[in-house]
Structures are given as structure tokens and as C-alpha cells.
N, C-alpha and C positions, 0 to 999 in steps of 0.2 A: 564415630562417637568416642569421646574420651572415657577411659576406664575410671570408674568411681573408686576413690581411695579412702581408706580409713586409717589415720596416721596417729600413733601415740606421739604426744608432744611433751617432752620431758624437760624439767627445769633443773639447771645446774647451779650449785652454790657451794663454795668451799670443797670442791671435788666430790660432793655428794649430790644425790637427787633430793629435791624438795618439792612441795606443792603449796601454792598460794591461794588466797581468796581475794578477788579484786586487786591482784598484784601486791597484796600485803601478807604479813605474818607467815613467812615460809616455814613449813614444817618438814623435817627430814623424813623421807620415805624409803631410802635405801641406797645401795651402791650401784652406780651406773653400769659397771661391767657385768655384774650378776643379773641386772635387769635386762641388758641386751641379750644375754644367753637365753633368758626366758622367751623374749620376743623372737629370737632366732628359731626356737622350737615351734613357736606358734605361726611362723612364716607370715609375719605382718608385712604390709605393702611397702612401708618405709618408715623411717624414724626422723623426728625433728628434735634436736637438742638446742635449748636456749639458755645461755648463761645470764642469769638475772642480775648479777652484780658487776659484770665486766664494765658496762657503760657507766653506771652510777659511780663506780670507784675508779673510773678512767684506767682500767687495766686492759692489757692485750688479751686475746684469747689464750687459754691454757693449752698450748700446743702439745705438751707431754700427755695430758689427759685425753685430748682429742685423738692423738695417735693410738693410744690404748683402745679407745672407743672404736676407731675405724678398723683396727686389726681384729677386733672381736666381732664386728657387726657384719652380717651376711646380706643385709638388704640395703637399698639406697638410703643415703644418710644426708641430712641437712643440718647445718649449724648456724646459729646466730648469737651475737653478743660481743661487743667491743671491736667489731670490724670497722675500721676507719679508712684504711688505705688499700690500694691494689695489692701491695706487697704482702699485707696480712692475709688477704683473700688467697693469694697465690700459695702461701704456706699451708693454708687449710686444704686447698685442692691437692697439693703435693703430698699431703698426709694420706689422701685417699677418700676424702669427703666430697660428695658429688655436687652439693649445692650450698650456697651461703644465703642466709636470711638476714637482711639489713633493714634497719629502721632509722635510728637516731642520726647516724652519719649522713643520711641522704637529705636531711633538712638543711644542711650546710654545704653539701657537695653531692648534688644529684648526678654529676658526671661520673661518680664512682661506679654507678651501674653500667654506664656505657663502656668504661674502661674494662670492666670485668667481662661484659657480654661480648665485646669485640674479640677477646682472646679465647674465652671458654664457651661462648654461646649463651643466648638468652635463657635457655633452660637451666643454666647453672645459678641464676639469680632470683631469689624470692624477695619481692618488695613487701615489707611488713607494715601494716597499718593498724595501729592501736587506737581505739575510739572509746571515749568516756563522756557520759552526759554531764553538761555543766550545770551551774546553779539554776539555770532556767529550764533544765530538762532537754536541752538540745545537744545533739551529738557534736563532739569536738575531737579533732585529731590530737593525740598526745604521743610523746616519746620519752625516752630515758626513764623507763619504769613508771610512766604516767606523771612524771614530775614536770616535764616541759609541755606547754600548750602551743598549738599552732592555729593560725587563722585561715588556712586554706580550707575550702570546702572539700568534702570527700570526693566529689566528682572531679574537681580540679586536680587533686592529688593523685587520684587513679590515673588520670590522663597523663600527668607529668611522669609518673612511674613507667607507664607503658611507652611513652615517647622516649624515655631514657633507655629502655630495652629490657625491663624485667620479663621473665618468662612466666611467672606466677605471682599472685598476690595472696598474702596471708592476712585475713582480716580478723581482728580480735576485739570482742566486746569486753572492756575492762570491768564493766558493771556486772556482767554475767559470769566472768571467769571464776571457776572454783565453786560456783553456787549450786550446781546440779539442777538448776531451775529451767534449763533449756537454752537453746541458742537464740540470739537476737535475730529473728527471721527478717524483720523489716530492714535492719542494717545489712544483712546478707543480700537481700533482694536489691537494695539500693546499689550495691557494688556489682553484683552479677548482671544487673540490667544494663550496665554501661561498660563493663570490662571486656576487653578483647582477648584477654589471656585467662587461663584457668584460675579459679578462686578457691582457696582453702579457707573454710569457716572454722573459727575457734572461739571458745568461751561459753561455758555453761552446759555442755552436753552431759546428761545424767543417766540416759537409758537409750535403748535402740530406737525408740520412737522419736526421740530428739534427733538422732542421726538421720533418720529417714526424712523428717521434716526439713532438715537443713539441705538435703539433696533435692527432694521433690517440691517443696514449697519455696525454699530459699534460692534454689538454682545453683547451689555450690557444686564444684567438681570434686571436692574432697572435704572431709571433716577431720580436724585435729582434735584429739581427745587427751585430757589431762587426768582429772580426778577418776574418771571411769576406768582407766587402765592401771591406776596405782592403789586404789582402795577397793575393798569388798563391796561396799555401798556407802551412801552418805552416813557420816558419823560412826562408821565402823573402822576396823583396823586396816593396815596396809596389806594389799594382795595384788601382786603384779598379774594382770590378766588381760584378756582381749575378748570382745564379743564373739559369740558363736557365729561363724560365717553364714550358716544357714539362715540366720535372722537378718542378715545384711543384703539379701537378694532383692 
């Protein structure tokens, strides 16, 4: 049985950490290096960093900042944002980051997954799927910070990612992200019911009960948390924290 993981998912913008709601209105929440030091002390399972402006602004990953992050981080680390080529992924691995999380680039070059997996292994590639409800209330796959819309069904895209060689899938509900209202359990179940690789659920977790439902009802192998680990509680100030592990059993 796979180990259940609870993963802080931290958003990068302009060398700082921010938090969004529905992928919009990023608010500064702190310095990434100081935040890592706190999570080191709390011995979290792993960290995910996503640069939210790299792809929209057509920028390469910030290798200097990523090197500083990797040097400070004691736990496994994943990075996503602006990765378009094998060479960029290679630079990230050479820095010491264990996994790359890729979304937008795969919609034009799915072979990028295969290129990376053939050299570094499938476990090194996370396929990211962002989902947002359209005007008719139906789930639609989006990318590029939800600016680009795609016609594939979720089941088709999951299979495409798996066939290409991803080792994990990170599924994010754009509509729930940053709301504290709970994970989209139906969306998570839709993915976990067909996925042959571990699924990380993300978007909306606001308390431990939400985390438990994502695992027990949604079938996720891991939960990625944003607001829960950077704020005291909803509408309160910044506080880098992690749920009591006794409550996560």
C-alpha cells in the first residue's frame, strides 16, 4: 500500500511566495527560503513549488532561486512552471530537485514526458491537470493559469499522460482553489477511478476533515495543501504551519 502524503503546495511569483483564489489575485505570503526552514523543522513529507507566472510570461524557470530552494530543503521537492524542454528539466534535476510538474507544455508536446521519463524515470514526472467548470457547469481541462481551454475529456487526458510515462498526476480544481470550502471529491474520484498512477488532489482543502475525505472518499494517494499551510485560518493572517500529524492518521 502506498504511503499517504500531505504536501504543502507553494506558489512562486517575483521570487516570493503568494497565494491565489481560483488562480487569481495573488497575495504575498512570505519568503520561500524562510518557509522551507519552517517545513524542514516540521518534517513534512515533501514540497511542491509552482511558479505561477513563468508560463503566462513565457519565462524559463528561475534556476538561481530553485538552486537556493534545493540547497535549503531537506525533503523531496517538486517544481513546476515554465518547463518546455528536456534541457530545462535536466537543469532542474541537476540543481537537486527530484520531480518536475508539467502542464501547459504537454498540450503541444506530450513526448516531453517520455523524454524525461526515459532518462530520469517515471517517478520524476508529475502530470498536472487543472480543471475548471465552463459556462454550462461542466468540467473542462485548462492550462496556462486557466487561460487556455482544451477539448479532451478528463479520462482521455489521464490515459494520454499515463501512456506518455508520468509517474503521478496532480489534479487541481480551479473553482475550489484557495476557497477553504473543501476538495472537489467528484473530480478526484473521476481521476482516481481510472488512474493507474498515484493521484495528488489539490484545490480547496481548509481543514483536516477535508484532507481525510480526499483520501477516504476521493481515493487520492496524496493531498496538496495551499491556504491551510500559509494562513492561520480563513480570513486571518499569514502563519506557516502544518496539521498535527496525530490528526492525519
